[in-house]
C-alpha positions in Angstrom: -41.5 45.0 69.3 -38.7 43.2 71.4 -37.0 46.5 71.9 -40.2 48.0 73.3 -40.9 45.0 75.7 -37.2 45.4 76.9 -37.8 49.2 77.7 -41.3 48.4 79.6 -39.6 45.8 81.7 -36.6 48.2 82.4 -39.1 50.9 83.3 -41.2 48.6 85.5 -38.0 47.1 87.4 -36.0 50.2 87.9 -37.6 53.2 86.9 -41.0 53.8 89.1 -41.3 55.4 92.3 -40.8 52.2 94.4 -38.2 50.2 92.7 -38.7 46.6 92.7 -35.1 45.8 91.8 -31.7 47.6 92.7 -28.4 47.1 91.2 -26.1 45.1 92.7 -22.7 46.3 94.0 -19.6 44.6 92.7 -18.9 42.7 95.8 -22.4 41.2 95.9 -21.9 39.3 92.6 -21.6 35.6 93.3 -18.3 34.4 91.6 -17.3 30.8 90.8 -14.0 29.9 92.4 -11.6 27.1 91.8 -9.3 26.2 94.3 -6.3 23.8 93.4 -6.1 21.3 96.0 -2.6 19.7 97.1 -1.7 16.3 95.3 -2.7 13.3 97.1 -4.7 15.2 100.0 -8.0 14.3 101.1 -10.4 16.8 102.2 -13.6 15.8 104.3 -16.3 18.5 104.6 -19.2 17.4 107.0 -22.7 19.3 107.3 -25.3 18.5 109.9 -28.6 18.4 108.6 -31.2 20.9 110.0 -33.8 18.1 110.5 -32.5 15.7 113.2 -35.4 13.2 112.4 -33.9 12.7 109.0 -31.8 9.5 108.7 -30.3 10.3 105.4 -26.7 10.7 104.7 -25.0 11.5 101.6 -21.2 11.4 100.4 -20.3 13.3 97.0 -16.7 11.9 96.4 -14.8 13.9 93.9 -11.7 13.5 92.1 -10.6 16.5 89.8 -8.3 16.2 86.8 -5.5 18.5 85.8 -7.1 20.7 83.1 -3.8 20.9 81.1 -3.0 17.2 80.6 -5.2 15.7 77.9 -4.1 12.1 78.3 -5.7 12.4 81.9 -8.9 13.5 80.4 -9.0 10.5 78.1 -8.2 8.2 81.0 -10.9 9.7 83.0 -13.4 9.0 80.3 -12.1 5.6 80.2 -12.5 4.9 83.8 -16.0 6.2 83.9 -17.1 4.1 81.0 -15.4 0.8 82.6 -16.2 1.6 86.1 -19.9 2.9 86.1 -21.3 -0.5 86.3 -19.3 -2.1 89.0 -19.3 1.2 90.9 -23.2 0.9 91.1 -23.2 -2.8 91.8 -20.7 -3.3 94.6 -22.0 -0.5 96.7 -25.7 -0.7 95.9 -26.4 -4.4 95.4 -23.7 -6.3 97.0 -22.8 -3.9 100.1 -26.3 -2.3 100.1 -24.7 1.0 101.3 -27.4 3.5 99.9 -30.4 3.6 97.5 -28.6 6.4 95.5 -25.5 5.4 93.9 -23.8 7.2 90.9 -20.5 7.5 89.2 -20.2 10.0 86.4 -17.9 12.5 84.9 -18.2 16.0 86.2 -17.2 19.5 84.8 -16.6 22.3 87.3 -16.0 25.7 85.3 -13.8 23.8 83.1 -12.1 21.4 85.5 -13.1 17.8 84.7 -13.4 15.4 87.4 -14.7 11.7 88.6 -17.9 12.2 90.8 -19.1 9.5 93.0 -22.6 10.0 95.0 -24.2 7.7 97.4 -27.1 8.6 99.5 -27.6 6.2 102.4 -29.6 5.7 105.6 -27.3 3.1 106.6 -24.0 4.7 107.5 -22.5 8.1 108.0 -20.6 9.8 105.3 -17.1 9.2 106.9 -17.7 5.5 106.9 -19.0 5.6 103.4 -16.0 7.6 102.2 -13.7 4.7 103.5 -15.9 2.3 101.6 -15.8 4.4 98.3 -11.8 4.2 98.7 -11.9 0.5 99.3 -14.1 0.1 96.2 -12.0 2.3 93.9 -8.8 0.2 95.2 -10.3 -3.0 94.6 -11.6 -1.8 91.2 -7.9 -0.7 90.2 -6.4 -4.0 91.5 -8.9 -5.9 89.1 -8.1 -3.7 86.1 -4.4 -3.9 86.6 -4.8 -7.9 87.0 -6.6 -8.1 83.6 -4.8 -10.0 81.0 -4.8 -8.8 77.4 -7.3 -11.6 76.5 -9.6 -10.7 79.4 -9.4 -7.1 78.5 -10.2 -7.9 74.8 -13.3 -9.8 75.8 -14.3 -7.2 78.2 -14.1 -4.7 75.4 -15.7 -6.9 72.7 -12.5 -6.8 70.5 -11.6 -9.4 68.1 -7.6 -8.8 68.6 -5.7 -6.4 70.4 -2.1 -5.5 70.8 0.0 -4.5 73.9 -0.5 -0.9 72.6 -4.3 -1.2 73.1 -4.2 -1.9 76.9 -4.9 1.2 78.9 -2.1 2.3 81.3 -3.7 3.8 84.3 
């Protein structure tokens, strides 16, 4: 029954006098491309909205992680776990930069990364980008300033050794 259904669909789409569908040429196939960016480089790509009355702007901040270094993937998961709440609270509640604020781990064709999205009616993406950089710097500074005892309390651990503290 399944084979008959496939044959009927194939005949309907490709074998009638007026074809509904045509086979794509190889050059027409969409492909996913991954471009390796230079280390410590920032790329900003701005797009104008078609509706000039729309006051929204958005920023997608993405930091890819080398796919061949397992320890970076582990650190990425730790950062997302620890930073998710502060990354929401600081820009959304305290600075009121936008009404959509998300921090998450992202996978693009096998390349893991940290993704931070802010949608705002307050400021343009360039200004929000600078604020996101400042928020991450503030978060990293706070993480490095944690004592072992403070880290234990934040993780709900009874006792930790120097080896339990993450090295970012």
